[in-house]
Backbone of each chain as nested JSON, in Angstrom:
{
  "chains": [
    {"id": "A", "residues": [
      {"number": 1, "name": "MET", "atoms": {"N": [0.849, -1.188, 0.0], "CA": [0.0, 0.0, 0.0], "C": [0.893, 1.249, 0.0]}},
      {"number": 2, "name": "LYS", "atoms": {"N": [0.467, 2.254, -0.778], "CA": [1.268, 3.485, -0.879], "C": [0.769, 4.49, 0.166]}},
      {"number": 3, "name": "ALA", "atoms": {"N": [1.711, 5.116, 0.856], "CA": [1.349, 6.135, 1.856], "C": [2.102, 7.411, 1.529]}},
      {"number": 4, "name": "ARG", "atoms": {"N": [1.495, 8.541, 1.894], "CA": [2.163, 9.829, 1.705], "C": [2.096, 10.594, 3.032]}},
      {"number": 5, "name": "VAL", "atoms": {"N": [3.23, 11.098, 3.472], "CA": [3.309, 11.818, 4.738], "C": [3.694, 13.274, 4.447]}},
      {"number": 6, "name": "HIS", "atoms": {"N": [2.898, 14.204, 4.925], "CA": [3.219, 15.632, 4.807], "C": [3.764, 16.111, 6.145]}},
      {"number": 7, "name": "VAL", "atoms": {"N": [4.995, 16.592, 6.139], "CA": [5.631, 17.081, 7.368], "C": [5.842, 18.589, 7.225]}},
      {"number": 8, "name": "THR", "atoms": {"N": [5.273, 19.353, 8.148], "CA": [5.409, 20.815, 8.078], "C": [5.813, 21.355, 9.446]}},
      {"number": 9, "name": "LEU", "atoms": {"N": [6.472, 22.485, 9.432], "CA": [6.858, 23.1, 10.699], "C": [5.612, 23.625, 11.404]}},
      {"number": 10, "name": "LYS", "atoms": {"N": [5.602, 23.524, 12.725], "CA": [4.475, 24.065, 13.485], "C": [4.46, 25.588, 13.346]}},
      {"number": 11, "name": "THR", "atoms": {"N": [3.263, 26.162, 13.446], "CA": [3.128, 27.613, 13.368], "C": [3.983, 28.251, 14.459]}},
      {"number": 12, "name": "GLY", "atoms": {"N": [4.663, 29.328, 14.101], "CA": [5.465, 30.029, 15.105], "C": [6.901, 29.544, 15.155]}},
      {"number": 13, "name": "VAL", "atoms": {"N": [7.172, 28.372, 14.569], "CA": [8.549, 27.882, 14.556], "C": [9.276, 28.567, 13.396]}},
      {"number": 14, "name": "LEU", "atoms": {"N": [10.426, 29.158, 13.681], "CA": [11.199, 29.864, 12.647], "C": [11.636, 28.873, 11.571]}},
      {"number": 15, "name": "ASP", "atoms": {"N": [11.593, 29.354, 10.307], "CA": [11.98, 28.481, 9.191], "C": [13.189, 29.09, 8.479]}},
      {"number": 16, "name": "PRO", "atoms": {"N": [14.398, 28.805, 8.959], "CA": [15.596, 29.405, 8.366], "C": [15.758, 29.063, 6.881]}},
      {"number": 17, "name": "GLN", "atoms": {"N": [15.333, 27.848, 6.531], "CA": [15.437, 27.446, 5.126], "C": [14.491, 28.314, 4.273]}},
      {"number": 18, "name": "GLY", "atoms": {"N": [13.3, 28.512, 4.783], "CA": [12.339, 29.366, 4.088], "C": [12.847, 30.79, 3.964]}},
      {"number": 19, "name": "GLU", "atoms": {"N": [13.463, 31.284, 5.031], "CA": [14.032, 32.644, 5.01], "C": [15.126, 32.751, 3.959]}},
      {"number": 20, "name": "ALA", "atoms": {"N": [15.953, 31.724, 3.886], "CA": [17.054, 31.74, 2.904], "C": [16.488, 31.777, 1.483]}},
      {"number": 21, "name": "VAL", "atoms": {"N": [15.432, 31.004, 1.255], "CA": [14.816, 30.981, -0.079], "C": [14.219, 32.362, -0.39]}},
      {"number": 22, "name": "ARG", "atoms": {"N": [13.591, 32.966, 0.626], "CA": [12.971, 34.27, 0.393], "C": [14.034, 35.291, -0.008]}},
      {"number": 23, "name": "HIS", "atoms": {"N": [15.159, 35.273, 0.728], "CA": [16.255, 36.204, 0.394], "C": [16.782, 35.945, -1.022]}},
      {"number": 24, "name": "SER", "atoms": {"N": [16.942, 34.67, -1.357], "CA": [17.478, 34.334, -2.697], "C": [16.514, 34.781, -3.786]}},
      {"number": 25, "name": "LEU", "atoms": {"N": [15.217, 34.613, -3.529], "CA": [14.229, 35.072, -4.515], "C": [14.35, 36.587, -4.692]}},
      {"number": 26, "name": "GLY", "atoms": {"N": [14.53, 37.294, -3.591], "CA": [14.703, 38.752, -3.671], "C": [15.942, 39.109, -4.47]}},
      {"number": 27, "name": "ALA", "atoms": {"N": [17.001, 38.38, -4.255], "CA": [18.259, 38.646, -4.975], "C": [18.105, 38.37, -6.469]}},
      {"number": 28, "name": "LEU", "atoms": {"N": [17.168, 37.465, -6.801], "CA": [16.944, 37.155, -8.221], "C": [15.929, 38.118, -8.852]}},
      {"number": 29, "name": "GLY", "atoms": {"N": [15.492, 39.102, -8.024], "CA": [14.602, 40.116, -8.584], "C": [13.125, 39.866, -8.35]}},
      {"number": 30, "name": "PHE", "atoms": {"N": [12.808, 38.83, -7.579], "CA": [11.395, 38.566, -7.273], "C": [11.012, 39.372, -6.029]}},
      {"number": 31, "name": "GLU", "atoms": {"N": [10.524, 40.582, -6.278], "CA": [10.144, 41.459, -5.159], "C": [8.791, 41.038, -4.587]}},
      {"number": 32, "name": "GLY", "atoms": {"N": [8.511, 41.504, -3.371], "CA": [7.183, 41.341, -2.792], "C": [6.836, 39.937, -2.373]}},
      {"number": 33, "name": "VAL", "atoms": {"N": [7.837, 39.093, -2.191], "CA": [7.542, 37.722, -1.72], "C": [7.431, 37.773, -0.201]}},
      {"number": 34, "name": "GLY", "atoms": {"N": [6.303, 37.294, 0.314], "CA": [6.098, 37.285, 1.764], "C": [6.763, 36.07, 2.375]}},
      {"number": 35, "name": "GLU", "atoms": {"N": [6.102, 35.544, 3.434], "CA": [6.71, 34.427, 4.161], "C": [6.831, 33.188, 3.279]}},
      {"number": 36, "name": "VAL", "atoms": {"N": [7.959, 32.478, 3.413], "CA": [8.185, 31.215, 2.688], "C": [8.335, 30.109, 3.742]}},
      {"number": 37, "name": "ARG", "atoms": {"N": [7.551, 29.042, 3.601], "CA": [7.639, 27.917, 4.549], "C": [7.904, 26.652, 3.733]}},
      {"number": 38, "name": "ILE", "atoms": {"N": [8.848, 25.858, 4.199], "CA": [9.218, 24.654, 3.447], "C": [8.913, 23.397, 4.267]}},
      {"number": 39, "name": "GLY", "atoms": {"N": [8.208, 22.453, 3.631], "CA": [7.892, 21.199, 4.3], "C": [8.371, 20.03, 3.458]}},
      {"number": 40, "name": "LYS", "atoms": {"N": [8.142, 18.824, 3.966], "CA": [8.563, 17.605, 3.263], "C": [7.337, 16.765, 2.899]}},
      {"number": 41, "name": "VAL", "atoms": {"N": [7.471, 16.053, 1.793], "CA": [6.457, 15.05, 1.449], "C": [7.217, 13.734, 1.282]}},
      {"number": 42, "name": "ILE", "atoms": {"N": [6.847, 12.752, 2.069], "CA": [7.533, 11.455, 2.033], "C": [6.552, 10.429, 1.484]}},
      {"number": 43, "name": "GLU", "atoms": {"N": [6.921, 9.834, 0.349], "CA": [6.074, 8.783, -0.222], "C": [6.741, 7.445, 0.055]}},
      {"number": 44, "name": "LEU", "atoms": {"N": [5.971, 6.472, 0.558], "CA": [6.572, 5.163, 0.828], "C": [5.572, 4.036, 0.636]}},
      {"number": 45, "name": "GLU", "atoms": {"N": [6.141, 2.891, 0.335], "CA": [5.359, 1.673, 0.148], "C": [5.423, 0.875, 1.447]}},
      {"number": 46, "name": "VAL", "atoms": {"N": [4.25, 0.504, 1.996], "CA": [4.252, -0.332, 3.211], "C": [3.625, -1.682, 2.876]}},
      {"number": 47, "name": "ALA", "atoms": {"N": [4.035, -2.693, 3.643], "CA": [3.613, -4.07, 3.321], "C": [2.156, -4.316, 3.714]}},
      {"number": 48, "name": "GLU", "atoms": {"N": [1.631, -3.531, 4.668], "CA": [0.256, -3.781, 5.148], "C": [-0.734, -3.676, 3.987]}},
      {"number": 49, "name": "THR", "atoms": {"N": [-1.758, -4.529, 4.031], "CA": [-2.791, -4.461, 2.981], "C": [-4.074, -3.849, 3.537]}},
      {"number": 50, "name": "ASP", "atoms": {"N": [-4.159, -3.777, 4.861], "CA": [-5.339, -3.16, 5.48], "C": [-5.054, -1.679, 5.725]}},
      {"number": 51, "name": "ARG", "atoms": {"N": [-6.01, -0.816, 5.298], "CA": [-5.792, 0.638, 5.366], "C": [-5.492, 1.119, 6.783]}},
      {"number": 52, "name": "ALA", "atoms": {"N": [-6.321, 0.665, 7.733], "CA": [-6.163, 1.165, 9.107], "C": [-4.811, 0.729, 9.67]}},
      {"number": 53, "name": "ALA", "atoms": {"N": [-4.444, -0.506, 9.372], "CA": [-3.156, -1.01, 9.87], "C": [-2.01, -0.234, 9.23]}},
      {"number": 54, "name": "ALA", "atoms": {"N": [-2.157, 0.048, 7.944], "CA": [-1.103, 0.79, 7.231], "C": [-0.981, 2.19, 7.83]}},
      {"number": 55, "name": "GLU", "atoms": {"N": [-2.106, 2.832, 8.09], "CA": [-2.063, 4.197, 8.641], "C": [-1.434, 4.198, 10.035]}},
      {"number": 56, "name": "ALA", "atoms": {"N": [-1.812, 3.217, 10.838], "CA": [-1.257, 3.156, 12.198], "C": [0.256, 2.964, 12.143]}},
      {"number": 57, "name": "ARG", "atoms": {"N": [0.695, 2.111, 11.213], "CA": [2.132, 1.83, 11.095], "C": [2.883, 3.09, 10.669]}},
      {"number": 58, "name": "VAL", "atoms": {"N": [2.321, 3.792, 9.693], "CA": [3.005, 4.984, 9.177], "C": [3.025, 6.08, 10.248]}},
      {"number": 59, "name": "ARG", "atoms": {"N": [1.943, 6.167, 11.036], "CA": [1.941, 7.139, 12.151], "C": [3.067, 6.815, 13.125]}},
      {"number": 60, "name": "GLU", "atoms": {"N": [3.246, 5.519, 13.381], "CA": [4.316, 5.096, 14.284], "C": [5.682, 5.493, 13.711]}},
      {"number": 61, "name": "MET", "atoms": {"N": [5.836, 5.324, 12.381], "CA": [7.085, 5.721, 11.714], "C": [7.31, 7.226, 11.88]}},
      {"number": 62, "name": "CYS", "atoms": {"N": [6.218, 8.0, 11.781], "CA": [6.334, 9.46, 11.931], "C": [6.804, 9.802, 13.339]}},
      {"number": 63, "name": "GLU", "atoms": {"N": [6.18, 9.164, 14.315], "CA": [6.519, 9.462, 15.705], "C": [7.981, 9.113, 16.003]}},
      {"number": 64, "name": "LYS", "atoms": {"N": [8.456, 8.023, 15.382], "CA": [9.812, 7.561, 15.713], "C": [10.904, 8.165, 14.841]}},
      {"number": 65, "name": "LEU", "atoms": {"N": [10.538, 8.519, 13.575], "CA": [11.635, 8.935, 12.679], "C": [11.289, 10.075, 11.723]}},
      {"number": 66, "name": "LEU", "atoms": {"N": [10.143, 9.955, 11.063], "CA": [9.897, 10.825, 9.908], "C": [9.624, 12.277, 10.298]}},
      {"number": 67, "name": "ALA", "atoms": {"N": [9.141, 12.502, 11.506], "CA": [8.864, 13.889, 11.905], "C": [9.468, 14.159, 13.271]}},
      {"number": 68, "name": "ASN", "atoms": {"N": [9.929, 15.37, 13.459], "CA": [10.387, 15.801, 14.788], "C": [9.187, 16.457, 15.452]}},
      {"number": 69, "name": "THR", "atoms": {"N": [8.473, 15.684, 16.232], "CA": [7.157, 16.119, 16.725], "C": [7.248, 17.302, 17.692]}},
      {"number": 70, "name": "VAL", "atoms": {"N": [8.462, 17.681, 18.103], "CA": [8.594, 18.875, 18.952], "C": [8.305, 20.129, 18.119]}},
      {"number": 71, "name": "ILE", "atoms": {"N": [8.786, 20.149, 16.875], "CA": [8.637, 21.356, 16.045], "C": [7.859, 21.11, 14.753]}},
      {"number": 72, "name": "GLU", "atoms": {"N": [7.514, 19.861, 14.498], "CA": [6.839, 19.571, 13.229], "C": [5.485, 18.902, 13.444]}},
      {"number": 73, "name": "ASN", "atoms": {"N": [4.549, 19.189, 12.507], "CA": [3.284, 18.464, 12.425], "C": [3.409, 17.462, 11.285]}},
      {"number": 74, "name": "TYR", "atoms": {"N": [2.616, 16.389, 11.339], "CA": [2.608, 15.472, 10.193], "C": [1.178, 15.047, 9.892]}},
      {"number": 75, "name": "ALA", "atoms": {"N": [0.943, 14.781, 8.615], "CA": [-0.373, 14.281, 8.196], "C": [-0.131, 13.065, 7.307]}},
      {"number": 76, "name": "VAL", "atoms": {"N": [-0.899, 12.017, 7.549], "CA": [-0.707, 10.759, 6.816], "C": [-1.861, 10.545, 5.84]}},
      {"number": 77, "name": "GLU", "atoms": {"N": [-1.511, 10.223, 4.618], "CA": [-2.497, 9.921, 3.563], "C": [-2.213, 8.515, 3.067]}},
      {"number": 78, "name": "ILE", "atoms": {"N": [-3.232, 7.676, 3.052], "CA": [-3.018, 6.329, 2.498], "C": [-3.656, 6.321, 1.108]}},
      {"number": 79, "name": "ALA", "atoms": {"N": [-2.858, 6.052, 0.1], "CA": [-3.378, 6.144, -1.275], "C": [-4.175, 4.889, -1.632]}}
    ]},
    {"id": "B", "residues": [
      {"number": 1, "name": "MET", "atoms": {"N": [-1.331, 36.733, -2.446], "CA": [-1.909, 35.44, -2.78], "C": [-0.973, 34.319, -2.297]}},
      {"number": 2, "name": "LYS", "atoms": {"N": [-1.584, 33.241, -1.805], "CA": [-0.774, 32.131, -1.282], "C": [-0.567, 31.1, -2.392]}},
      {"number": 3, "name": "ALA", "atoms": {"N": [0.684, 30.644, -2.534], "CA": [0.993, 29.615, -3.535], "C": [1.664, 28.441, -2.838]}},
      {"number": 4, "name": "ARG", "atoms": {"N": [1.463, 27.249, -3.416], "CA": [2.128, 26.065, -2.884], "C": [2.806, 25.352, -4.057]}},
      {"number": 5, "name": "VAL", "atoms": {"N": [4.073, 25.027, -3.869], "CA": [4.85, 24.364, -4.917], "C": [5.25, 22.972, -4.422]}},
      {"number": 6, "name": "HIS", "atoms": {"N": [4.919, 21.952, -5.204], "CA": [5.332, 20.58, -4.878], "C": [6.518, 20.225, -5.777]}},
      {"number": 7, "name": "VAL", "atoms": {"N": [7.648, 19.941, -5.166], "CA": [8.85, 19.582, -5.921], "C": [9.177, 18.119, -5.635]}},
      {"number": 8, "name": "THR", "atoms": {"N": [9.223, 17.31, -6.699], "CA": [9.518, 15.885, -6.525], "C": [10.596, 15.451, -7.504]}},
      {"number": 9, "name": "LEU", "atoms": {"N": [11.332, 14.413, -7.13], "CA": [12.35, 13.912, -8.04], "C": [11.684, 13.244, -9.243]}},
      {"number": 10, "name": "LYS", "atoms": {"N": [12.287, 13.387, -10.415], "CA": [11.751, 12.725, -11.599], "C": [11.879, 11.201, -11.43]}},
      {"number": 11, "name": "THR", "atoms": {"N": [10.967, 10.479, -12.063], "CA": [11.027, 9.022, -12.0], "C": [12.379, 8.548, -12.522]}},
      {"number": 12, "name": "GLY", "atoms": {"N": [12.94, 7.57, -11.843], "CA": [14.221, 7.017, -12.319], "C": [15.421, 7.698, -11.692]}},
      {"number": 13, "name": "VAL", "atoms": {"N": [15.216, 8.867, -11.09], "CA": [16.341, 9.543, -10.435], "C": [16.51, 8.932, -9.045]}},
      {"number": 14, "name": "LEU", "atoms": {"N": [17.72, 8.515, -8.725], "CA": [18.002, 7.883, -7.439], "C": [17.724, 8.878, -6.308]}},
      {"number": 15, "name": "ASP", "atoms": {"N": [17.145, 8.375, -5.205], "CA": [16.823, 9.254, -4.076], "C": [17.62, 8.79, -2.852]}},
      {"number": 16, "name": "PRO", "atoms": {"N": [18.857, 9.265, -2.7], "CA": [19.695, 8.807, -1.577], "C": [19.07, 9.113, -0.215]}},
      {"number": 17, "name": "GLN", "atoms": {"N": [18.364, 10.251, -0.141], "CA": [17.717, 10.607, 1.132], "C": [16.627, 9.586, 1.451]}},
      {"number": 18, "name": "GLY", "atoms": {"N": [15.858, 9.241, 0.417], "CA": [14.816, 8.237, 0.61], "C": [15.396, 6.895, 1.015]}},
      {"number": 19, "name": "GLU", "atoms": {"N": [16.507, 6.533, 0.389], "CA": [17.174, 5.264, 0.727], "C": [17.635, 5.262, 2.181]}},
      {"number": 20, "name": "ALA", "atoms": {"N": [18.171, 6.401, 2.598], "CA": [18.662, 6.505, 3.983], "C": [17.5, 6.343, 4.957]}},
      {"number": 21, "name": "VAL", "atoms": {"N": [16.363, 6.947, 4.631], "CA": [15.191, 6.834, 5.511], "C": [14.72, 5.374, 5.537]}},
      {"number": 22, "name": "ARG", "atoms": {"N": [14.734, 4.72, 4.378], "CA": [14.279, 3.329, 4.317], "C": [15.158, 2.451, 5.214]}},
      {"number": 23, "name": "HIS", "atoms": {"N": [16.47, 2.673, 5.122], "CA": [17.383, 1.887, 5.964], "C": [17.129, 2.151, 7.447]}},
      {"number": 24, "name": "SER", "atoms": {"N": [16.923, 3.428, 7.784], "CA": [16.701, 3.784, 9.198], "C": [15.409, 3.169, 9.702]}},
      {"number": 25, "name": "LEU", "atoms": {"N": [14.389, 3.173, 8.848], "CA": [13.126, 2.55, 9.26], "C": [13.357, 1.058, 9.53]}},
      {"number": 26, "name": "GLY", "atoms": {"N": [14.14, 0.427, 8.668], "CA": [14.455, -0.995, 8.869], "C": [15.192, -1.215, 10.178]}},
      {"number": 27, "name": "ALA", "atoms": {"N": [16.104, -0.331, 10.479], "CA": [16.886, -0.449, 11.717], "C": [15.997, -0.253, 12.948]}},
      {"number": 28, "name": "LEU", "atoms": {"N": [14.904, 0.505, 12.76], "CA": [13.993, 0.73, 13.895], "C": [12.955, -0.387, 13.998]}},
      {"number": 29, "name": "GLY", "atoms": {"N": [13.094, -1.391, 13.085], "CA": [12.208, -2.542, 13.187], "C": [11.002, -2.498, 12.267]}},
      {"number": 30, "name": "PHE", "atoms": {"N": [10.947, -1.479, 11.402], "CA": [9.833, -1.407, 10.453], "C": [10.209, -2.217, 9.215]}},
      {"number": 31, "name": "GLU", "atoms": {"N": [9.825, -3.484, 9.221], "CA": [10.163, -4.356, 8.095], "C": [9.215, -4.116, 6.931]}},
      {"number": 32, "name": "GLY", "atoms": {"N": [9.62, -4.57, 5.763], "CA": [8.72, -4.581, 4.608], "C": [8.414, -3.221, 4.02]}},
      {"number": 33, "name": "VAL", "atoms": {"N": [9.278, -2.235, 4.311], "CA": [9.044, -0.912, 3.703], "C": [9.676, -0.924, 2.314]}},
      {"number": 34, "name": "GLY", "atoms": {"N": [8.87, -0.574, 1.298], "CA": [9.395, -0.546, -0.07], "C": [10.087, 0.772, -0.321]}},
      {"number": 35, "name": "GLU", "atoms": {"N": [9.953, 1.226, -1.584], "CA": [10.668, 2.443, -1.967], "C": [10.172, 3.65, -1.178]}},
      {"number": 36, "name": "VAL", "atoms": {"N": [11.126, 4.522, -0.774], "CA": [10.801, 5.774, -0.09], "C": [11.281, 6.924, -0.987]}},
      {"number": 37, "name": "ARG", "atoms": {"N": [10.389, 7.869, -1.29], "CA": [10.769, 9.04, -2.108], "C": [10.429, 10.296, -1.311]}},
      {"number": 38, "name": "ILE", "atoms": {"N": [11.358, 11.235, -1.296], "CA": [11.145, 12.446, -0.495], "C": [11.09, 13.668, -1.406]}},
      {"number": 39, "name": "GLY", "atoms": {"N": [10.053, 14.488, -1.223], "CA": [9.924, 15.717, -2.01], "C": [9.763, 16.904, -1.086]}},
      {"number": 40, "name": "LYS", "atoms": {"N": [9.648, 18.08, -1.687], "CA": [9.49, 19.323, -0.9], "C": [8.154, 19.971, -1.208]}},
      {"number": 41, "name": "VAL", "atoms": {"N": [7.627, 20.65, -0.194], "CA": [6.452, 21.494, -0.409], "C": [6.846, 22.887, 0.059]}},
      {"number": 42, "name": "ILE", "atoms": {"N": [6.77, 23.848, -0.85], "CA": [7.167, 25.228, -0.538], "C": [5.913, 26.095, -0.566]}},
      {"number": 43, "name": "GLU", "atoms": {"N": [5.597, 26.683, 0.579], "CA": [4.441, 27.578, 0.643], "C": [4.966, 29.008, 0.671]}},
      {"number": 44, "name": "LEU", "atoms": {"N": [4.407, 29.873, -0.182], "CA": [4.873, 31.266, -0.175], "C": [3.752, 32.236, -0.523]}},
      {"number": 45, "name": "GLU", "atoms": {"N": [3.951, 33.445, -0.015], "CA": [3.004, 34.539, -0.283], "C": [3.57, 35.368, -1.426]}},
      {"number": 46, "name": "VAL", "atoms": {"N": [2.772, 35.593, -2.466], "CA": [3.241, 36.466, -3.554], "C": [2.344, 37.706, -3.609]}},
      {"number": 47, "name": "ALA", "atoms": {"N": [2.934, 38.789, -4.13], "CA": [2.221, 40.08, -4.112], "C": [1.108, 40.128, -5.153]}},
      {"number": 48, "name": "GLU", "atoms": {"N": [1.239, 39.325, -6.207], "CA": [0.238, 39.396, -7.298], "C": [-1.162, 39.118, -6.738]}},
      {"number": 49, "name": "THR", "atoms": {"N": [-2.156, 39.819, -7.32], "CA": [-3.538, 39.573, -6.886], "C": [-4.308, 38.809, -7.971]}},
      {"number": 50, "name": "ASP", "atoms": {"N": [-3.73, 38.776, -9.177], "CA": [-4.371, 38.02, -10.259], "C": [-3.811, 36.6, -10.277]}},
      {"number": 51, "name": "ARG", "atoms": {"N": [-4.717, 35.603, -10.329], "CA": [-4.3, 34.202, -10.23], "C": [-3.288, 33.8, -11.305]}},
      {"number": 52, "name": "ALA", "atoms": {"N": [-3.609, 34.164, -12.559], "CA": [-2.748, 33.75, -13.681], "C": [-1.363, 34.389, -13.547]}},
      {"number": 53, "name": "ALA", "atoms": {"N": [-1.359, 35.662, -13.149], "CA": [-0.072, 36.359, -12.988], "C": [0.719, 35.724, -11.849]}},
      {"number": 54, "name": "ALA", "atoms": {"N": [0.01, 35.375, -10.776], "CA": [0.682, 34.758, -9.625], "C": [1.276, 33.414, -10.045]}},
      {"number": 55, "name": "GLU", "atoms": {"N": [0.509, 32.633, -10.777], "CA": [1.009, 31.307, -11.191], "C": [2.22, 31.437, -12.107]}},
      {"number": 56, "name": "ALA", "atoms": {"N": [2.14, 32.383, -13.042], "CA": [3.263, 32.571, -13.97], "C": [4.523, 32.963, -13.206]}},
      {"number": 57, "name": "ARG", "atoms": {"N": [4.335, 33.825, -12.206], "CA": [5.48, 34.318, -11.419], "C": [6.112, 33.168, -10.628]}},
      {"number": 58, "name": "VAL", "atoms": {"N": [5.245, 32.353, -10.022], "CA": [5.76, 31.248, -9.203], "C": [6.443, 30.21, -10.095]}},
      {"number": 59, "name": "ARG", "atoms": {"N": [5.894, 29.995, -11.288], "CA": [6.557, 29.075, -12.24], "C": [7.959, 29.595, -12.574]}},
      {"number": 60, "name": "GLU", "atoms": {"N": [8.051, 30.897, -12.753], "CA": [9.357, 31.501, -13.049], "C": [10.32, 31.279, -11.872]}},
      {"number": 61, "name": "MET", "atoms": {"N": [9.803, 31.415, -10.641], "CA": [10.616, 31.17, -9.446], "C": [11.096, 29.712, -9.422]}},
      {"number": 62, "name": "CYS", "atoms": {"N": [10.225, 28.804, -9.845], "CA": [10.591, 27.382, -9.863], "C": [11.713, 27.14, -10.868]}},
      {"number": 63, "name": "GLU", "atoms": {"N": [11.557, 27.742, -12.041], "CA": [12.563, 27.534, -13.092], "C": [13.927, 28.087, -12.661]}},
      {"number": 64, "name": "LYS", "atoms": {"N": [13.89, 29.218, -11.934], "CA": [15.15, 29.88, -11.583], "C": [15.766, 29.408, -10.271]}},
      {"number": 65, "name": "LEU", "atoms": {"N": [14.893, 28.956, -9.322], "CA": [15.476, 28.666, -7.991], "C": [14.867, 27.457, -7.279]}},
      {"number": 66, "name": "LEU", "atoms": {"N": [13.55, 27.399, -7.255], "CA": [12.9, 26.465, -6.327], "C": [13.055, 24.999, -6.745]}},
      {"number": 67, "name": "ALA", "atoms": {"N": [13.234, 24.746, -8.033], "CA": [13.375, 23.344, -8.474], "C": [14.603, 23.205, -9.371]}},
      {"number": 68, "name": "ASN", "atoms": {"N": [15.251, 22.072, -9.255], "CA": [16.36, 21.77, -10.187], "C": [15.724, 20.973, -11.334]}},
      {"number": 69, "name": "THR", "atoms": {"N": [15.379, 21.668, -12.379], "CA": [14.535, 21.076, -13.436], "C": [15.235, 19.948, -14.194]}},
      {"number": 70, "name": "VAL", "atoms": {"N": [16.535, 19.761, -13.948], "CA": [17.229, 18.629, -14.59], "C": [16.749, 17.32, -13.958]}},
      {"number": 71, "name": "ILE", "atoms": {"N": [16.58, 17.318, -12.632], "CA": [16.223, 16.065, -11.946], "C": [14.891, 16.144, -11.203]}},
      {"number": 72, "name": "GLU", "atoms": {"N": [14.286, 17.329, -11.164], "CA": [13.052, 17.477, -10.394], "C": [11.889, 17.96, -11.255]}},
      {"number": 73, "name": "ASN", "atoms": {"N": [10.675, 17.508, -10.894], "CA": [9.439, 18.057, -11.443], "C": [8.86, 19.02, -10.41]}},
      {"number": 74, "name": "TYR", "atoms": {"N": [8.054, 19.97, -10.874], "CA": [7.377, 20.843, -9.907], "C": [5.928, 21.047, -10.341]}},
      {"number": 75, "name": "ALA", "atoms": {"N": [5.08, 21.242, -9.34], "CA": [3.669, 21.538, -9.621], "C": [3.284, 22.743, -8.773]}},
      {"number": 76, "name": "VAL", "atoms": {"N": [2.576, 23.681, -9.378], "CA": [2.218, 24.933, -8.7], "C": [0.725, 24.946, -8.412]}},
      {"number": 77, "name": "GLU", "atoms": {"N": [0.393, 25.268, -7.186], "CA": [-1.005, 25.391, -6.749], "C": [-1.19, 26.808, -6.228]}},
      {"number": 78, "name": "ILE", "atoms": {"N": [-2.197, 27.49, -6.721], "CA": [-2.473, 28.834, -6.186], "C": [-3.69, 28.709, -5.276]}},
      {"number": 79, "name": "ALA", "atoms": {"N": [-3.534, 29.062, -4.034], "CA": [-4.62, 28.846, -3.068], "C": [-5.682, 29.948, -3.191]}}
    ]}
  ]
}
């Protein structure tokens, strides 16, 4: 089963990578760009064939590895 | 206007980051994980108020900075 995990920084957490991109866009002449926030999308194949089991497993993966739950939120999509 | 850019590796391009995550998941006891692919989601505010103009501008940003078009695909969403 295919799963997709969206990992984004929690609101209020500074995004240095986003800031760097914003500055670079300005340097390239793209004026008026507001806040830039960068997240991850992780696509993976899991062996489970049952949707609920697959979702629970992927959530466990998020808690243990895929997301830093102190500063990041994650959302799991089972395709 | 808020825009969201999805940047993913083109099919066939090796994803070392994804491979590293797959190995780490295995080491944490998550067996049976197939291919892992990692992409980026970039959320940004643009000054344009017209949708078409905003999309064209963000596409230009992708071509120049946000995506490496040799190995990456990008998709633009205007919220």
